[in-house]
KOLMAR-248829 format. One record per atom (N, C-alpha, C, CB): residue in three letters; atom name; x, y, z. Coordinates in Angstrom, 3 decimals, always signed. Glycine has a CB too. Layout:
+---------+-------+----------+----------+----------+
| residuo | atomo |     east |    north |       up |
+---------+-------+----------+----------+----------+
|     ala |    CA |        X |        Y |        Z |
...
+---------+-------+----------+----------+----------+
# end
This chain:
+---------+-------+----------+----------+----------+
| residuo | atomo |     east |    north |       up |
+---------+-------+----------+----------+----------+
|     met |     N | -251.538 | +117.684 | +124.412 |
|     met |    CA | -250.268 | +117.379 | +123.788 |
|     met |     C | -250.276 | +115.904 | +123.397 |
|     met |    CB | -249.075 | +117.712 | +124.738 |
|     ala |     N | -249.982 | +115.606 | +122.176 |
|     ala |    CA | -249.916 | +114.227 | +121.705 |
|     ala |     C | -248.602 | +113.594 | +122.151 |
|     ala |    CB | -250.057 | +114.162 | +120.164 |
|     his |     N | -248.538 | +112.301 | +122.029 |
|     his |    CA | -247.315 | +111.575 | +122.322 |
|     his |     C | -246.626 | +111.207 | +121.014 |
|     his |    CB | -247.611 | +110.311 | +123.166 |
|     thr |     N | -245.355 | +110.832 | +121.109 |
|     thr |    CA | -244.617 | +110.379 | +119.941 |
|     thr |     C | -243.960 | +109.041 | +120.274 |
|     thr |    CB | -243.554 | +111.435 | +119.500 |
|     ile |     N | -243.678 | +108.295 | +119.237 |
|     ile |    CA | -243.029 | +107.001 | +119.404 |
|     ile |     C | -241.599 | +107.130 | +118.904 |
|     ile |    CB | -243.798 | +105.869 | +118.643 |
|     thr |     N | -240.647 | +106.755 | +119.736 |
|     thr |    CA | -239.231 | +106.899 | +119.415 |
|     thr |     C | -238.716 | +105.713 | +118.617 |
|     thr |    CB | -238.416 | +107.061 | +120.685 |
|     asp |     N | -237.459 | +105.816 | +118.217 |
|     asp |    CA | -236.804 | +104.742 | +117.466 |
|     asp |     C | -236.610 | +103.481 | +118.300 |
|     asp |    CB | -235.463 | +105.218 | +116.947 |
|     glu |     N | -236.878 | +103.559 | +119.589 |
|     glu |    CA | -236.766 | +102.392 | +120.459 |
|     glu |     C | -237.901 | +101.398 | +120.205 |
|     glu |    CB | -236.766 | +102.826 | +121.928 |
|     cys |     N | -238.909 | +101.793 | +119.448 |
|     cys |    CA | -240.074 | +100.956 | +119.142 |
|     cys |     C | -239.642 |  +99.630 | +118.525 |
|     cys |    CB | -241.034 | +101.694 | +118.191 |
|     ile |     N | -240.204 |  +98.538 | +119.033 |
|     ile |    CA | -239.892 |  +97.206 | +118.514 |
|     ile |     C | -241.037 |  +96.669 | +117.644 |
|     ile |    CB | -239.608 |  +96.234 | +119.677 |
|     thr |     N | -241.944 |  +97.537 | +117.259 |
|     thr |    CA | -243.090 |  +97.225 | +116.402 |
|     thr |     C | -243.895 |  +96.013 | +116.877 |
|     thr |    CB | -242.613 |  +96.984 | +114.994 |
|     cys |     N | -244.142 |  +95.963 | +118.169 |
|     cys |    CA | -244.918 |  +94.846 | +118.722 |
|     cys |     C | -246.415 |  +95.047 | +118.555 |
|     cys |    CB | -244.593 |  +94.661 | +120.193 |
|     gly |     N | -246.847 |  +96.322 | +118.410 |
|     gly |    CA | -248.257 |  +96.624 | +118.208 |
|     gly |     C | -249.094 |  +96.752 | +119.460 |
|     gly |    CB | -248.841 |  +95.599 | +117.374 |
|     thr |     N | -248.490 |  +96.584 | +120.614 |
|     thr |    CA | -249.227 |  +96.692 | +121.866 |
|     thr |     C | -249.901 |  +98.047 | +122.000 |
|     thr |    CB | -248.301 |  +96.455 | +123.045 |
|     cys |     N | -249.205 |  +99.095 | +121.649 |
|     cys |    CA | -249.755 | +100.441 | +121.773 |
|     cys |     C | -251.003 | +100.624 | +120.915 |
|     cys |    CB | -248.706 | +101.471 | +121.387 |
|     ala |     N | -250.959 | +100.137 | +119.700 |
|     ala |    CA | -252.110 | +100.265 | +118.800 |
|     ala |     C | -253.303 |  +99.487 | +119.329 |
|     ala |    CB | -251.749 |  +99.777 | +117.391 |
|     asp |     N | -253.040 |  +98.350 | +119.915 |
|     asp |    CA | -254.113 |  +97.510 | +120.450 |
|     asp |     C | -254.844 |  +98.165 | +121.617 |
|     asp |    CB | -253.553 |  +96.176 | +120.890 |
|     val |     N | -254.136 |  +98.964 | +122.420 |
|     val |    CA | -254.753 |  +99.549 | +123.616 |
|     val |     C | -255.240 | +100.985 | +123.442 |
|     val |    CB | -253.780 |  +99.508 | +124.740 |
|     cys |     N | -254.917 | +101.621 | +122.337 |
|     cys |    CA | -255.306 | +103.022 | +122.136 |
|     cys |     C | -256.819 | +103.133 | +121.957 |
|     cys |    CB | -254.576 | +103.621 | +120.907 |
|     pro |     N | -257.502 | +103.831 | +122.885 |
|     pro |    CA | -258.955 | +103.936 | +122.800 |
|     pro |     C | -259.443 | +104.827 | +121.661 |
|     pro |    CB | -259.490 | +104.455 | +124.093 |
|     glu |     N | -258.563 | +105.640 | +121.109 |
|     glu |    CA | -258.938 | +106.562 | +120.042 |
|     glu |     C | -258.555 | +106.065 | +118.653 |
|     glu |    CB | -258.303 | +107.897 | +120.283 |
|     gly |     N | -257.822 | +104.958 | +118.578 |
|     gly |    CA | -257.368 | +104.461 | +117.284 |
|     gly |     C | -256.364 | +105.403 | +116.634 |
|     gly |    CB | -258.551 | +104.254 | +116.360 |
|     ala |     N | -255.592 | +106.081 | +117.457 |
|     ala |    CA | -254.650 | +107.082 | +116.964 |
|     ala |     C | -253.304 | +106.501 | +116.555 |
|     ala |    CB | -254.437 | +108.127 | +118.010 |
|     ile |     N | -253.073 | +105.224 | +116.817 |
|     ile |    CA | -251.765 | +104.636 | +116.559 |
|     ile |     C | -251.865 | +103.632 | +115.418 |
|     ile |    CB | -251.209 | +103.961 | +117.829 |
|     ser |     N | -250.923 | +103.766 | +114.484 |
|     ser |    CA | -250.904 | +102.849 | +113.345 |
|     ser |     C | -249.468 | +102.457 | +113.020 |
|     ser |    CB | -251.584 | +103.490 | +112.111 |
|     glu |     N | -249.342 | +101.390 | +112.268 |
|     glu |    CA | -248.017 | +100.902 | +111.905 |
|     glu |     C | -247.416 | +101.809 | +110.841 |
|     glu |    CB | -248.084 |  +99.441 | +111.404 |
|     gly |     N | -246.211 | +102.279 | +111.106 |
|     gly |    CA | -245.492 | +103.112 | +110.145 |
|     gly |     C | -244.489 | +102.278 | +109.376 |
|     gly |    CB | -244.785 | +104.275 | +110.852 |
|     asp |     N | -243.622 | +102.910 | +108.623 |
|     asp |    CA | -242.632 | +102.191 | +107.833 |
|     asp |     C | -241.639 | +101.440 | +108.713 |
|     asp |    CB | -241.893 | +103.153 | +106.925 |
|     glu |     N | -241.148 | +102.105 | +109.772 |
|     glu |    CA | -240.157 | +101.470 | +110.632 |
|     glu |     C | -240.620 | +101.329 | +112.070 |
|     glu |    CB | -238.883 | +102.250 | +110.596 |
|     val |     N | -241.409 | +102.257 | +112.544 |
|     val |    CA | -241.966 | +102.218 | +113.896 |
|     val |     C | -243.430 | +102.621 | +113.808 |
|     val |    CB | -241.176 | +103.160 | +114.876 |
|     tyr |     N | -244.176 | +102.371 | +114.859 |
|     tyr |    CA | -245.566 | +102.796 | +114.898 |
|     tyr |     C | -245.613 | +104.319 | +115.007 |
|     tyr |    CB | -246.322 | +102.127 | +116.084 |
|     thr |     N | -246.711 | +104.915 | +114.569 |
|     thr |    CA | -246.853 | +106.363 | +114.613 |
|     thr |     C | -248.160 | +106.742 | +115.307 |
|     thr |    CB | -246.804 | +106.957 | +113.192 |
|     ile |     N | -248.188 | +107.938 | +115.873 |
|     ile |    CA | -249.371 | +108.442 | +116.557 |
|     ile |     C | -249.906 | +109.638 | +115.790 |
|     ile |    CB | -249.051 | +108.824 | +118.027 |
|     asp |     N | -251.176 | +109.590 | +115.452 |
|     asp |    CA | -251.851 | +110.703 | +114.786 |
|     asp |     C | -252.179 | +111.753 | +115.844 |
|     asp |    CB | -253.151 | +110.225 | +114.037 |
|     ala |     N | -251.496 | +112.877 | +115.798 |
|     ala |    CA | -251.658 | +113.928 | +116.812 |
|     ala |     C | -253.072 | +114.493 | +116.837 |
|     ala |    CB | -250.668 | +115.053 | +116.563 |
|     gln |     N | -253.779 | +114.426 | +115.729 |
|     gln |    CA | -255.147 | +114.931 | +115.676 |
|     gln |     C | -256.116 | +114.037 | +116.447 |
|     gln |    CB | -255.600 | +115.057 | +114.230 |
|     lys |     N | -255.797 | +112.752 | +116.539 |
|     lys |    CA | -256.668 | +111.797 | +117.233 |
|     lys |     C | -256.254 | +111.565 | +118.681 |
|     lys |    CB | -256.674 | +110.478 | +116.497 |
|     cys |     N | -254.987 | +111.754 | +118.991 |
|     cys |    CA | -254.457 | +111.473 | +120.330 |
|     cys |     C | -255.067 | +112.420 | +121.356 |
|     cys |    CB | -252.920 | +111.593 | +120.343 |
|     thr |     N | -255.607 | +111.856 | +122.430 |
|     thr |    CA | -256.193 | +112.664 | +123.507 |
|     thr |     C | -255.291 | +112.743 | +124.734 |
|     thr |    CB | -257.541 | +112.095 | +123.908 |
|     asp |     N | -254.069 | +112.273 | +124.607 |
|     asp |    CA | -253.086 | +112.359 | +125.682 |
|     asp |     C | -253.497 | +111.547 | +126.915 |
|     asp |    CB | -252.875 | +113.810 | +126.070 |
|     cys |     N | -254.155 | +110.426 | +126.700 |
|     cys |    CA | -254.600 | +109.605 | +127.833 |
|     cys |     C | -253.453 | +108.801 | +128.453 |
|     cys |    CB | -255.708 | +108.656 | +127.385 |
|     ala |     N | -252.373 | +108.598 | +127.693 |
|     ala |    CA | -251.168 | +107.891 | +128.139 |
|     ala |     C | -251.356 | +106.391 | +128.349 |
|     ala |    CB | -250.684 | +108.497 | +129.409 |
|     thr |     N | -252.440 | +105.831 | +127.876 |
|     thr |    CA | -252.621 | +104.381 | +127.974 |
|     thr |     C | -251.489 | +103.663 | +127.257 |
|     thr |    CB | -253.983 | +103.957 | +127.384 |
|     cys |     N | -251.093 | +104.165 | +126.112 |
|     cys |    CA | -250.020 | +103.544 | +125.336 |
|     cys |     C | -248.688 | +103.592 | +126.081 |
|     cys |    CB | -249.884 | +104.233 | +123.979 |
|     val |     N | -248.448 | +104.692 | +126.778 |
|     val |    CA | -247.206 | +104.852 | +127.538 |
|     val |     C | -247.089 | +103.752 | +128.588 |
|     val |    CB | -247.149 | +106.244 | +128.208 |
|     asp |     N | -248.172 | +103.511 | +129.295 |
|     asp |    CA | -248.175 | +102.502 | +130.350 |
|     asp |     C | -248.010 | +101.088 | +129.810 |
|     asp |    CB | -249.452 | +102.594 | +131.143 |
|     glu |     N | -248.470 | +100.832 | +128.600 |
|     glu |    CA | -248.443 |  +99.488 | +128.033 |
|     glu |     C | -247.200 |  +99.161 | +127.210 |
|     glu |    CB | -249.636 |  +99.299 | +127.187 |
|     cys |     N | -246.462 | +100.166 | +126.767 |
|     cys |    CA | -245.289 |  +99.922 | +125.918 |
|     cys |     C | -244.217 |  +99.157 | +126.688 |
|     cys |    CB | -244.714 | +101.254 | +125.390 |
|     pro |     N | -243.824 |  +97.968 | +126.193 |
|     pro |    CA | -242.852 |  +97.151 | +126.924 |
|     pro |     C | -241.423 |  +97.685 | +126.894 |
|     pro |    CB | -242.860 |  +95.772 | +126.374 |
|     val |     N | -241.127 |  +98.625 | +125.997 |
|     val |    CA | -239.765 |  +99.148 | +125.904 |
|     val |     C | -239.685 | +100.655 | +126.156 |
|     val |    CB | -239.193 |  +98.835 | +124.543 |
|     ser |     N | -240.747 | +101.249 | +126.683 |
|     ser |    CA | -240.797 | +102.680 | +127.000 |
|     ser |     C | -240.430 | +103.554 | +125.810 |
|     ser |    CB | -239.868 | +102.987 | +128.156 |
|     ala |     N | -240.989 | +103.225 | +124.647 |
|     ala |    CA | -240.673 | +103.963 | +123.417 |
|     ala |     C | -241.629 | +105.115 | +123.149 |
|     ala |    CB | -240.688 | +103.024 | +122.239 |
|     ile |     N | -242.589 | +105.359 | +124.027 |
|     ile |    CA | -243.565 | +106.416 | +123.805 |
|     ile |     C | -243.335 | +107.537 | +124.816 |
|     ile |    CB | -245.011 | +105.864 | +123.910 |
|     gln |     N | -243.170 | +108.732 | +124.271 |
|     gln |    CA | -242.839 | +109.900 | +125.092 |
|     gln |     C | -243.804 | +111.038 | +124.782 |
|     gln |    CB | -241.374 | +110.349 | +124.849 |
|     pro |     N | -244.004 | +111.958 | +125.734 |
|     pro |    CA | -244.803 | +113.157 | +125.434 |
|     pro |     C | -244.114 | +113.955 | +124.317 |
|     pro |    CB | -244.989 | +114.047 | +126.721 |
|     ala |     N | -244.903 | +114.498 | +123.413 |
|     ala |    CA | -244.342 | +115.324 | +122.344 |
|     ala |     C | -243.754 | +116.593 | +122.949 |
|     ala |    CB | -245.422 | +115.671 | +121.277 |
|     ser |     N | -242.710 | +117.061 | +122.358 |
|     ser |    CA | -242.075 | +118.276 | +122.900 |
|     ser |     C | -242.437 | +119.489 | +122.099 |
|     ser |    CB | -240.568 | +118.128 | +122.936 |
+---------+-------+----------+----------+----------+
# end
């Protein structure tokens, strides 16, 4: 299951910097996660300073 980034994202880029798969990129308003690349490692979840990354539902 991939993760998603909520509107709480402050576009700091921390998640993209730590993603080992390169699945996170800057979107128009918030960063986005490519579900095809995401391996559900949750590294981004642990590093997000505002808890804006959640498991996809």
